[in-house]
ROMARVEX-942620 format. One line per 3 residues: number of its first residue (from 0); their letters; for each residue x, y, z of C-alpha. Coordinates in Angstrom, 2 decimals, padded with zeros to 5 digits, m for minus. Layout:
// ROMARVEX-942620
NUM	A	X/Y/Z ~ ...
// end
This chain:
// ROMARVEX-942620
0	XXX	008.99/008.82/m014.30 ~ 010.01/007.70/m010.79 ~ 013.18/005.64/m010.60
3	XXX	013.04/002.18/m009.02 ~ 014.47/002.05/m005.50 ~ 017.12/m000.17/m003.95
6	XXX	018.33/m000.35/m000.35 ~ 022.07/m001.14/m000.29 ~ 023.52/m002.49/002.98
9	XXX	027.27/m002.92/003.67 ~ 029.58/m002.05/006.57 ~ 032.41/m001.21/004.13
12	XXX	031.94/002.50/003.23 ~ 034.17/002.21/000.17 ~ 032.28/m000.72/m001.33
15	XXX	028.99/000.90/m000.37 ~ 029.97/004.03/m002.30 ~ 031.20/002.05/m005.33
18	XXX	028.05/m000.09/m005.55 ~ 025.87/002.96/m005.09 ~ 027.57/004.75/m008.01
21	XXX	027.17/001.71/m010.27 ~ 023.50/001.26/m009.46 ~ 022.71/004.97/m009.78
24	XXX	024.43/005.07/m013.15 ~ 022.14/002.22/m014.22 ~ 019.13/004.42/m013.43
27	XXX	018.17/003.20/m009.97 ~ 017.41/005.27/m006.89 ~ 019.69/004.06/m004.08
30	XXX	019.47/004.46/m000.32 ~ 022.29/003.09/001.82 ~ 022.74/001.68/005.32
33	XXX	026.02/000.72/007.01 ~ 024.55/m002.05/009.19 ~ 021.66/m004.46/009.31
36	XXX	020.21/m002.63/012.29 ~ 020.28/000.68/010.40 ~ 018.63/m000.98/007.40
39	XXX	015.74/m002.25/009.54 ~ 015.29/001.21/011.05 ~ 015.13/002.70/007.56
42	XXX	012.65/000.05/006.40 ~ 010.17/001.23/009.00 ~ 009.52/004.28/006.82
45	XXX	010.97/003.45/003.40 ~ 009.84/000.55/001.19 ~ 012.44/m000.23/m001.51
48	XXX	011.76/m002.67/m004.32 ~ 014.98/m004.60/m003.67 ~ 017.57/m005.05/m000.91
51	XXX	021.22/m005.82/m001.71 ~ 023.23/m006.70/001.39 ~ 026.68/m007.96/002.26
54	XXX	026.74/m011.31/004.08 ~ 029.54/m010.64/006.59 ~ 028.85/m007.54/008.69
57	XXX	029.49/m006.66/012.32 ~ 026.41/m007.17/014.44 ~ 023.52/m008.38/012.29
60	XXX	024.82/m010.25/009.24 ~ 023.16/m010.47/005.84 ~ 021.25/m013.70/006.54
63	XXX	019.91/m012.37/009.84 ~ 018.85/m009.18/008.05 ~ 017.12/m011.25/005.36
66	XXX	015.23/m013.29/007.97 ~ 014.07/m010.11/009.75 ~ 012.98/m008.53/006.45
69	XXX	011.29/m011.72/005.25 ~ 009.11/m011.90/008.38 ~ 007.68/m008.42/007.77
72	XXX	007.93/m008.18/003.97 ~ 007.86/m011.70/002.49 ~ 007.58/m010.44/m001.11
75	XXX	010.58/m008.10/m000.93 ~ 013.50/m009.67/m002.89 ~ 016.95/m009.75/m001.27
78	XXX	020.29/m010.27/m003.02 ~ 023.23/m011.25/m000.80 ~ 026.87/m010.49/m001.67
81	XXX	029.84/m012.14/000.01 ~ 033.57/m012.61/m000.31 ~ 033.23/m015.77/001.77
84	XXX	030.78/m017.62/m000.43 ~ 030.26/m021.31/000.05 ~ 027.91/m023.73/m001.63
87	XXX	026.14/m024.76/001.62 ~ 025.47/m021.14/002.57 ~ 024.19/m020.32/m000.93
90	XXX	021.95/m023.38/m001.02 ~ 020.54/m022.66/002.44 ~ 019.99/m018.97/001.62
93	XXX	018.16/m019.63/m001.63 ~ 016.11/m022.41/m000.03 ~ 014.93/m019.91/002.59
96	XXX	013.88/m017.38/m000.02 ~ 016.92/m015.21/m000.78 ~ 016.54/m014.11/m004.41
99	XXX	020.18/m014.66/m005.35 ~ 023.61/m015.09/m003.79 ~ 026.63/m013.52/m005.57
102	XXX	030.27/m014.02/m004.63 ~ 032.69/m011.07/m004.58 ~ 034.48/m009.99/m006.68
105	XXX	031.35/m010.05/m008.80 ~ 030.79/m009.09/m012.41 ~ 028.91/m005.77/m012.62
108	XXX	026.83/m006.93/m015.57 ~ 025.84/m010.08/m013.71 ~ 024.74/m007.99/m010.72
111	XXX	022.66/m005.69/m012.93 ~ 021.02/m008.71/m014.57 ~ 020.09/m010.06/m011.14
114	XXX	018.78/m006.65/m010.09 ~ 016.61/m006.41/m013.23 ~ 015.24/m009.92/m012.64
117	XXX	014.46/m009.13/m009.01 ~ 012.73/m005.90/m010.02 ~ 010.58/m007.80/m012.48
120	XXX	009.19/m010.21/m009.89 ~ 008.63/m007.40/m007.37 ~ 006.70/m005.28/m009.85
123	XXX	009.65/m003.11/m010.73 ~ 011.21/m003.24/m014.19 ~ 010.76/m005.55/m017.10
126	XXX	013.63/m007.45/m018.68 ~ 014.23/m004.49/m020.97 ~ 014.63/m002.15/m017.99
129	XXX	011.34/m000.35/m018.61 ~ 008.81/000.10/m015.80 ~ 005.85/m002.25/m016.04
132	XXX	002.45/m000.51/m016.33 ~ 003.91/002.85/m015.32 ~ 001.35/005.01/m013.56
135	XXX	m000.90/002.11/m012.50 ~ m001.02/003.33/m008.89 ~ m000.68/007.09/m009.44
138	XXX	m004.00/007.71/m007.69 ~ m002.61/006.29/m004.43 ~ m000.60/008.97/m002.64
141	XXX	001.87/007.44/m000.19 ~ 005.40/007.23/001.10 ~ 004.44/004.79/003.87
144	XXX	006.43/001.56/004.07 ~ 003.24/m000.30/005.03 ~ 001.36/000.98/001.98
147	XXX	004.28/000.34/m000.37 ~ 004.33/m003.26/000.83 ~ 000.60/m003.54/000.04
150	XXX	001.19/m002.03/m003.41 ~ 004.06/m004.43/m004.07 ~ 001.80/m007.40/m003.35
153	XXX	m000.98/m005.84/m005.44 ~ 001.39/m005.44/m008.39 ~ 002.50/m009.06/m008.13
156	XXX	m001.08/m010.39/m008.16 ~ m002.31/m008.01/m010.87 ~ m001.08/m010.11/m013.79
159	XXX	m002.99/m013.18/m012.64 ~ m006.74/m013.71/m012.73 ~ m006.83/m014.74/m009.06
162	XXX	m009.68/m013.28/m007.04 ~ m008.48/m010.60/m004.62 ~ m010.06/m009.79/m001.28
165	XXX	m009.34/m006.32/000.16 ~ m009.99/m005.70/003.84 ~ m009.72/m002.47/005.77
168	XXX	m011.72/000.09/007.71 ~ m014.18/002.36/005.95 ~ m012.45/005.23/004.20
171	XXX	m009.07/003.54/003.70 ~ m009.28/003.50/m000.11 ~ m010.33/m000.05/m001.00
174	XXX	m011.87/000.94/m004.36 ~ m008.76/002.93/m005.29 ~ m006.64/m000.16/m004.67
177	XXX	m009.03/m002.34/m006.69 ~ m008.84/000.06/m009.63 ~ m005.04/000.17/m009.37
180	XXX	m004.90/m003.64/m009.59 ~ m007.13/m003.50/m012.66 ~ m004.94/m000.81/m014.24
183	XXX	m001.83/m002.94/m013.69 ~ m003.41/m006.05/m015.19 ~ m003.79/m007.36/m018.72
186	XXX	m007.46/m006.36/m018.44 ~ m006.66/m002.65/m018.12 ~ m008.21/m001.76/m021.49
189	XXX	m011.46/m003.51/m020.60 ~ m014.19/m002.24/m018.23 ~ m013.71/m001.72/m014.50
192	XXX	m017.14/m001.88/m012.86 ~ m017.74/m001.18/m009.16 ~ m020.86/m001.89/m007.10
195	XXX	m021.57/m001.38/m003.40 ~ m023.48/m004.48/m002.33 ~ m024.75/m002.76/000.81
198	XXX	m026.20/000.24/m001.03 ~ m028.68/m001.67/m003.23 ~ m031.92/m003.12/m001.79
201	XXX	m031.89/m006.93/m001.64 ~ m034.74/m007.42/m004.18 ~ m032.85/m005.37/m006.78
204	XXX	m029.31/m006.59/m006.17 ~ m029.72/m009.87/m008.09 ~ m031.05/m008.02/m011.14
207	XXX	m028.30/m005.41/m010.85 ~ m025.57/m008.07/m010.81 ~ m026.92/m010.72/m013.18
210	XXX	m029.47/m008.80/m015.28 ~ m033.13/m009.58/m016.03 ~ m035.47/m010.19/m018.92
213	XXX	m038.36/m007.92/m019.84 ~ m041.48/m008.82/m017.86 ~ m039.65/m011.01/m015.33
216	XXX	m041.00/m008.87/m012.45 ~ m043.08/m005.76/m011.93 ~ m041.21/m002.79/m013.38
219	XXX	m039.01/m004.86/m015.71 ~ m040.07/m003.00/m018.83 ~ m037.01/m003.96/m020.88
222	XXX	m034.07/m006.36/m020.87 ~ m031.19/m005.44/m018.56 ~ m027.75/m007.02/m019.01
225	XXX	m026.41/m006.60/m015.43 ~ m022.98/m005.70/m014.10 ~ m021.32/m009.06/m014.75
228	XXX	m022.00/m008.68/m018.46 ~ m021.03/m004.99/m018.33 ~ m017.64/m006.01/m016.87
231	XXX	m017.07/m008.86/m019.35 ~ m013.36/m009.08/m020.15 ~ m012.52/m006.73/m017.32
234	XXX	m012.83/m006.45/m013.55 ~ m015.88/m006.40/m011.28 ~ m015.33/m004.81/m007.86
237	XXX	m017.83/m006.01/m005.25 ~ m017.56/m003.53/m002.39 ~ m019.03/m004.34/001.02
240	XXX	m019.45/m007.98/000.03 ~ m020.13/m008.73/003.70 ~ m023.52/m007.03/003.34
243	XXX	m024.70/m009.42/000.61 ~ m027.73/m011.48/001.75 ~ m027.24/m015.26/002.08
246	XXX	m029.60/m016.30/m000.76 ~ m027.68/m014.14/m003.19 ~ m024.35/m015.48/m001.91
249	XXX	m025.41/m018.92/m003.18 ~ m026.12/m017.54/m006.66 ~ m022.87/m015.58/m006.72
252	XXX	m020.92/m018.72/m005.82 ~ m022.52/m020.56/m008.73 ~ m021.58/m017.77/m011.12
255	XXX	m017.97/m017.82/m009.93 ~ m017.77/m021.60/m010.29 ~ m019.40/m021.82/m013.72
258	XXX	m018.29/m018.48/m015.21 ~ m021.86/m018.03/m016.43 ~ m024.75/m015.78/m015.40
261	XXX	m028.45/m016.40/m015.82 ~ m030.47/m013.15/m015.85 ~ m033.67/m013.10/m013.79
264	XXX	m036.46/m014.54/m015.93 ~ m034.07/m016.08/m018.49 ~ m033.95/m019.77/m019.44
267	XXX	m030.36/m019.80/m020.71 ~ m027.05/m018.84/m019.10 ~ m024.55/m016.42/m020.63
270	XXX	m020.76/m016.99/m020.42 ~ m018.77/m014.19/m018.80 ~ m015.04/m013.62/m018.32
273	XXX	m014.68/m011.40/m015.27 ~ m011.93/m010.93/m012.68 ~ m013.42/m010.44/m009.19
276	XXX	m012.05/m008.08/m006.56 ~ m014.12/m007.87/m003.38 ~ m013.86/m005.78/m000.25
279	XXX	m015.48/m005.19/003.10 ~ m014.91/m003.42/006.38 ~ m016.50/m006.38/008.21
282	XXX	m014.60/m009.28/009.77 ~ m015.80/m012.08/007.48 ~ m014.35/m014.80/009.71
285	XXX	m016.68/m013.62/012.47 ~ m019.51/m013.35/009.96 ~ m018.93/m016.98/008.95
288	XXX	m018.94/m018.12/012.58 ~ m022.28/m016.38/013.06 ~ m023.67/m017.99/009.90
291	XXX	m024.06/m014.73/008.00 ~ m021.47/m015.45/005.31 ~ m020.85/m018.66/003.40
294	XXX	m017.49/m020.29/003.99 ~ m017.27/m021.71/000.45 ~ m017.87/m018.27/m001.06
297	XXX	m015.29/m016.72/001.27 ~ m012.55/m019.07/000.05 ~ m013.58/m018.54/m003.58
300	XXX	m013.22/m014.77/m003.15 ~ m010.22/m014.77/m000.83 ~ m007.55/m016.34/m003.07
303	XXX	m005.22/m013.38/m002.38 ~ m005.86/m011.15/000.61 ~ m004.66/m007.55/000.92
306	XXX	m005.21/m005.46/004.05 ~ m005.23/m001.66/003.89 ~ m003.91/000.06/007.03
309	XXX	m005.84/002.71/008.90 ~ m004.68/006.29/008.35 ~ m003.54/006.39/012.00
312	XXX	m001.05/003.64/011.11 ~ 000.44/005.62/008.21 ~ 000.72/009.11/009.73
315	XXX	003.76/009.87/007.57 ~ 001.29/010.07/004.66 ~ m000.93/012.71/006.27
318	XXX	001.12/015.76/005.10 ~ 001.30/014.30/001.57 ~ m002.41/013.53/001.43
321	XXX	m003.48/016.82/003.02 ~ m001.43/018.88/000.55 ~ m002.60/016.73/m002.37
324	XXX	m006.24/017.30/m001.40 ~ m005.56/020.99/m000.75 ~ m004.27/021.56/m004.28
327	XXX	m007.19/019.69/m005.85 ~ m009.82/021.45/m003.74 ~ m008.27/024.91/m004.12
330	XXX	m008.55/024.46/m007.90 ~ m012.10/023.13/m007.57 ~ m013.30/026.07/m005.46
333	XXX	m011.10/028.70/m007.16 ~ m009.36/029.55/m003.89 ~ m005.83/030.93/m003.50
336	XXX	m004.53/028.70/m000.73 ~ m000.81/028.01/m000.35 ~ m000.73/025.47/002.45
339	XXX	m001.19/024.70/006.14 ~ 000.31/026.66/009.02 ~ 002.81/024.50/010.99
342	XXX	000.53/024.14/014.03 ~ m002.39/023.24/011.74 ~ m000.34/020.48/010.10
345	XXX	000.78/019.19/013.49 ~ m002.86/018.93/014.54 ~ m003.68/016.99/011.37
348	XXX	m000.79/014.61/011.96 ~ m001.84/014.09/015.59 ~ m005.61/013.60/015.06
351	XXX	m007.13/010.11/015.59 ~ m008.84/009.86/012.14 ~ m011.55/007.26/012.81
354	XXX	m012.93/007.99/009.32 ~ m009.51/007.51/007.71 ~ m008.67/009.10/004.33
357	XXX	m012.30/009.93/003.57 ~ m012.49/011.93/006.81 ~ m009.21/013.71/006.03
360	XXX	m010.55/014.71/002.61 ~ m013.74/016.05/004.19 ~ m011.78/018.07/006.75
363	XXX	m009.55/019.60/004.07 ~ m012.58/020.36/001.90 ~ m014.27/022.16/004.80
366	XXX	m011.26/024.32/005.69 ~ m010.58/025.20/002.04 ~ m014.20/026.30/001.69
369	XXX	m014.12/028.44/004.85 ~ m010.63/029.94/004.79 ~ m010.20/033.64/004.06
372	XXX	m006.40/033.55/004.16 ~ m003.73/031.91/001.97 ~ m002.62/029.67/004.86
375	XXX	m004.95/027.26/006.65 ~ m004.77/028.03/010.37 ~ m005.07/025.73/013.36
378	XXX	m008.45/027.09/014.49 ~ m010.09/026.03/011.22 ~ m008.61/022.54/011.53
381	XXX	m009.74/022.20/015.15 ~ m013.28/023.29/014.29 ~ m013.41/020.91/011.32
384	XXX	m012.35/017.95/013.42 ~ m015.28/018.62/015.80 ~ m013.50/016.79/018.58
387	XXX	m010.69/017.03/021.04 ~ m007.48/016.68/019.10 ~ m005.74/013.37/019.48
390	XXX	m002.06/013.26/020.27 ~ 000.79/011.12/019.07 ~ 001.53/008.60/021.80
393	XXX	004.29/009.78/024.18 ~ 007.32/007.55/024.17 ~ 006.82/006.62/027.82
396	XXX	003.57/004.88/026.86 ~ 004.76/003.31/023.62 ~ 005.73/m000.31/023.82
399	XXX	009.44/m000.76/023.23 ~ 009.04/m003.00/020.22 ~ 007.20/m000.23/018.38
402	XXX	009.74/002.45/019.35 ~ 011.85/002.03/016.21 ~ 008.87/002.32/013.85
405	XXX	007.56/005.30/015.80 ~ 010.86/007.19/015.51 ~ 011.35/006.35/011.85
408	XXX	007.85/007.45/010.89 ~ 008.27/010.75/012.72 ~ 011.49/011.42/010.82
411	XXX	009.84/010.38/007.57 ~ 006.97/012.80/008.26 ~ 009.32/015.70/009.04
414	XXX	011.88/014.94/006.33 ~ 014.61/014.28/008.90 ~ 013.95/017.48/010.90
417	XXX	014.88/016.36/014.43 ~ 013.55/019.49/016.15 ~ 010.11/019.14/014.61
420	XXX	010.07/015.39/015.22 ~ 010.99/015.96/018.87 ~ 008.15/018.49/019.26
423	XXX	005.66/016.02/017.79 ~ 006.93/013.35/020.22 ~ 006.73/015.79/023.17
426	XXX	010.42/015.20/024.00 ~ 013.43/017.51/024.16 ~ 016.11/017.26/021.49
429	XXX	018.71/015.65/023.79 ~ 016.40/012.84/024.83 ~ 015.20/012.40/021.25
432	XXX	018.78/012.01/019.99 ~ 019.40/009.36/022.65 ~ 016.40/007.43/021.40
435	XXX	017.63/007.67/017.81 ~ 021.08/006.44/018.87 ~ 019.53/003.50/020.75
438	XXX	017.89/002.32/017.53 ~ 020.80/003.21/015.17 ~ 018.62/005.69/013.27
441	XXX	020.45/008.38/011.31 ~ 018.24/011.46/010.63 ~ 020.42/012.26/007.61
444	XXX	019.06/009.22/005.79 ~ 015.58/010.71/005.89 ~ 016.82/014.09/004.64
447	XXX	018.40/012.31/001.66 ~ 015.14/010.47/000.97 ~ 013.22/013.78/001.09
450	XXX	015.56/015.26/m001.55 ~ 015.19/012.10/m003.66 ~ 018.92/011.33/m003.61
// end
C-alpha cells in the first residue's frame, strides 16, 4: 500500500533531517526542500498530500510559500513551524487558510496529530492512521502534479452527494475519474451506471434514462425501468451531457429537483436516490450563450467542477501510461514484448496527442500487434502516429513563466537523468544545468522520488 506523501521545507539541514526521520518512522513518505523556491520547483512535478514548512527562511519565507502554493493548489494543506511564533502571525496565517501553526520547540506527538488531521481532510489518512478507501483511484495511472491535484479534489468531494461536473478534451479519462469518485464514496457498494447522452438517438434517450411503460409507444412491448432506477442508491454518470437535446434538459432538471422519475407512459412518479456526475468535452458556457444548454440545469449539475488536463499537459505520465498499456496489451495478445526502445519512447513523449490517452492506447495497441521483436522500435511508433512527430517546445520559445514547470516535468519524466532531459529539450548539458540553477532545481530530488525514498 502506497505511503502518504509529505513535502518538508526548511533551510536548516539538521532540523530538516530530524523532522524527516520522525515523519518517516511514522509511516509517511517524505520529500525535502531547503528553500521555498526549491519547494515550488519540486511541486511542478510532485503533488504531496501535505506541506510542512518553516516560517523564517532566507529568500521566500513560509507564508510567502503558502500563498504561492494556495494560488495553484487551494486544497493542499500547509502546516507552518516557527521559533518566532506570535499570536498575530498565527491568527493571520490561519485566517488565510494555513491548516495549522506550531511553535518550536514543538511536541512530536502534537505534530503527528496535526499531520493526521491534515491528511484526513486532504483525502489521506483517517484518524486511526489508515488510508481512506485505499485503491479508489488505482485505475488512474499518474505521477503528474496536475493530475494529483485533480485527484485530491475528487477525493474531498467523494464523500458528499454534491453533483460533480467533469470537463476535459475527448480521451482524457472522464469516465475513469467518475468511477473513481464513486469508488471513494459511501455509495461504492451500490451501482455505478454510465450513459453517453450523445450516442443514443433523441427519441430513445428519455426512455433510456427514465424508463417507460408497456405500450407507451411503438415497440414498447414490456416495462422498462430506465437508468435512473438502475442506479438507485449509487451513481449515474451522464457523459457528453452537452449533447442532450433541450426538451430533455427540462425533464432532467425536474428529476434532479424532485428526486423522482416518471417513466414514459406512467401516471405516477418513482422516488430515486442517485448521485449525478456529468461530463462533456464541449464548452457549456458557450453553449448557454448560444441557447443550446439551459443555465439552470448547468448550475444544478456544476456544484463541483473538475477539469482533466490534456495528455500534452502531463507528458511526465506518458512513459508510465505507455508501459502500463504495453503490459496489458502484451498479455492480451500473448506477445513477448519487454518495452520501448529509447528513441521510440522519446517520440511518444514528444508527440502532440490530440486524441489524448485514448489515442496513446490505440498507438500502443497497434505497435504491440505489429511488432516482431521484444523491443518496440521508433519506426513502428512513427507509422502508428500517422503524422509528423511533434517536438517538445525548445526553451527559446517557451515563455519564461513556464520554464520552471517545463524543467521539472522533464526531470520527472527522466527520473532525474540530466543528459536525457537535456536531449529532450534540445539543449547541451552545460546550458541545461544553468537553467536548472536559475530555477533552484536539484536533479537529485527527482532521482530520490524515482526510487521512492
